[in-house]
C-alpha positions in Angstrom: 0.0 -0.2 0.0 1.1 3.8 -0.6 -0.1 6.0 1.9 1.8 8.8 0.1 3.9 10.5 -2.7 5.8 13.3 -2.2 7.8 15.1 -4.9 7.7 17.7 -7.8 5.0 18.2 -10.2 6.0 17.5 -13.6 3.3 17.7 -15.5 -0.7 18.3 -15.2 -2.7 16.8 -17.3 -6.7 17.0 -17.8 -7.6 14.8 -14.2 -4.3 13.6 -13.2 -1.2 15.1 -12.0 2.6 13.5 -13.1 4.5 13.5 -10.1 8.3 13.1 -10.2 9.8 11.0 -7.1 13.7 10.4 -7.1 13.6 9.8 -10.8 10.1 8.1 -11.1 7.1 9.6 -12.6 3.8 8.8 -11.0 0.4 9.4 -12.7 -1.6 10.1 -9.6 -5.5 10.9 -10.3 -6.7 14.0 -8.4 -9.9 16.4 -7.8 -10.5 18.8 -10.8 -10.5 21.2 -7.7 -6.2 20.5 -7.6 -6.2 21.2 -11.1 -7.8 24.5 -11.4 -4.9 26.7 -10.5 -4.4 25.1 -6.9 -0.8 23.7 -8.3 1.9 24.5 -10.8 4.4 22.5 -13.0 7.4 22.9 -10.4 5.5 22.9 -7.3 6.5 20.2 -4.3 3.5 18.1 -3.8 2.6 15.4 -0.7 -0.4 13.6 -1.9 -2.3 11.0 0.4 -3.1 7.8 -1.9 -5.4 5.8 -2.9 -4.0 2.6 -5.0 -7.2 0.6 -6.7 -5.5 -2.7 -8.0 -7.9 -4.3 -11.2 -7.0 -7.1 -13.3 -6.0 -5.0 -16.0 -4.6 -2.0 -14.3 -3.4 0.0 -11.2 -4.6 3.2 -10.6 -3.0 5.4 -7.7 -5.5 8.6 -7.1 -4.2 11.5 -4.6 -5.7 14.3 -2.2 -4.0 17.1 -0.4 -5.4 16.0 3.2 -5.9 12.4 4.8 -9.5 14.0 5.5 -9.9 14.3 1.7 -8.8 10.2 1.1 -11.1 9.3 4.4 -13.9 11.0 2.5 -12.8 9.7 -0.7 -13.1 5.7 0.8 -16.0 6.5 2.3 -17.9 7.4 -1.1 -16.2 4.5 -2.9 -18.5 2.2 -0.1 -21.3 4.0 -1.4 -22.9 1.0 -4.1 -23.0 2.5 -7.5 -20.0 5.2 -7.0 -16.6 4.1 -8.4 -13.3 6.2 -8.1 -14.3 8.5 -11.1 -17.8 9.3 -9.5 -16.2 10.1 -6.1 -13.4 12.1 -7.9 -16.4 14.4 -9.7 -18.1 14.6 -6.3 -14.8 15.7 -4.3 -14.3 18.5 -7.7 -17.9 19.7 -7.2 -18.2 20.0 -3.5 -15.4 20.1 -0.8 -15.3 16.8 2.1 -16.9 19.7 4.9 -19.6 20.9 2.2 -20.4 16.7 1.7 -20.8 16.0 5.3 -23.2 18.8 5.4 -25.1 18.2 2.5 -25.3 14.6 3.6 -26.1 15.8 6.8 -28.9 18.2 5.3 -30.2 15.5 2.7 -29.1 18.0 0.6 -29.6 15.8 -2.6 -29.4 18.5 -4.7 -26.3 19.9 -3.6 -24.6 16.8 -4.4 -26.2 15.6 -8.2 -24.7 18.9 -9.1 -21.6 16.7 -9.4 -21.0 15.3 -12.8 -22.4 12.7 -13.5 -24.3 11.9 -10.3 -28.1 11.9 -10.4 -30.7 12.6 -7.9 -31.2 8.7 -7.0 -27.5 8.1 -7.0 -27.7 11.5 -4.5 -30.0 9.8 -2.2 -28.9 7.1 -2.0 -25.7 8.4 -1.0 -27.2 10.0 1.8 -28.4 6.8 3.0 -25.6 5.2 3.2 -23.5 7.8 4.4 -25.4 9.4 7.1 -25.0 7.1 10.0 -21.0 7.3 9.1 -21.1 11.2 9.5 -22.1 13.4 13.4 -22.6 17.1 12.9 -20.5 17.8 16.1 -17.4 16.5 13.7 -18.4 18.1 10.5 -18.6 21.7 12.6 -15.5 21.2 13.9 -13.8 19.7 11.0 -14.9 22.9 9.0 -13.5 25.1 12.0 -10.7 23.1 11.8 -10.1 23.6 8.1 -11.3 27.7 9.2 -8.2 29.0 10.6 -5.6 27.6 12.8 -7.4 30.3 15.5 -10.4 28.7 15.0 -9.1 25.0 15.1 -8.0 25.7 18.6 -11.9 26.3 19.8 -13.4 23.8 17.9 -14.3 21.9 20.1 -16.5 24.0 22.4 -18.0 25.6 19.2 -18.3 22.4 17.6 -20.2 21.6 20.5 -22.3 24.6 20.8 -23.2 24.4 16.6 -24.8 21.2 17.1 -26.6 22.2 19.8 -28.0 24.7 18.3 -28.9 22.7 15.1 -30.5 20.4 17.3 -32.5 23.4 19.0 -33.9 24.9 15.6 -35.5 21.7 14.5 -36.8 21.2 18.2 -38.3 24.4 17.0 -40.1 22.8 14.4 -36.9 23.8 11.2 -36.2 21.5 8.8 -32.5 20.1 9.5 -31.8 21.4 6.1 -33.1 25.2 7.3 -31.4 24.7 10.8 -27.9 23.4 9.3 -28.0 26.3 6.8 -28.8 29.2 9.3 -26.1 28.2 12.0 -23.4 28.0 9.6 -24.5 31.8 8.5 -23.4 32.6 12.0 -20.0 34.2 12.2 -18.7 33.0 15.5 -16.6 34.8 18.3 -14.3 33.1 20.3 -16.8 32.1 24.1 -20.4 31.8 21.8 -22.4 29.2 23.2 -25.4 27.0 22.1 -27.5 29.9 23.1 -25.7 33.0 21.6 -25.3 31.0 18.3 -29.3 29.8 17.9 -30.2 33.7 18.4 -27.6 34.5 15.9 -29.1 32.2 13.6 -32.7 32.8 14.0 -31.8 36.2 12.1 -30.8 34.5 9.4 -34.0 32.6 9.4 -36.5 35.8 9.3 
């Protein structure tokens, strides 16, 4: 198993990178979001990888973070979604956005990915919903936002999750609750009550 590839980008192709690692050029397929101006020939990169072995080919898929790789592997476990479909989803949605879309039953957001229809999106939500937790989704979102936010991610993530639950208890849908809480501009020391009040302003 290849855990990661570290080297210099030798070539950028339509759906993959060629990474020079000690004189060997590795073809690594990556999400389209990595190819749209985020990398250039000559850049040094470290890609966390997934190796797919078939009878007629061995294909390497790469990602900038372990979280991206983990979500890719979870997508592969959904019936009807292969590596190409999983890459397409992660090209259209970040792992954070995908988690929130699944938790909010937002099939429309997922079906915007190339090759993913509404039925496949609904199946994906059904199969992944039990694997994603609301507080984990908020925690990862905060950690990815900024180092300073990461330091307070545990308490803020818990407060956000509590605010979502409070909104749904008030009769709002899960989608409405998630969208409202995500719009709240977080400040250090905010508790669930403060987040709830701010979220309500985004609903009305």
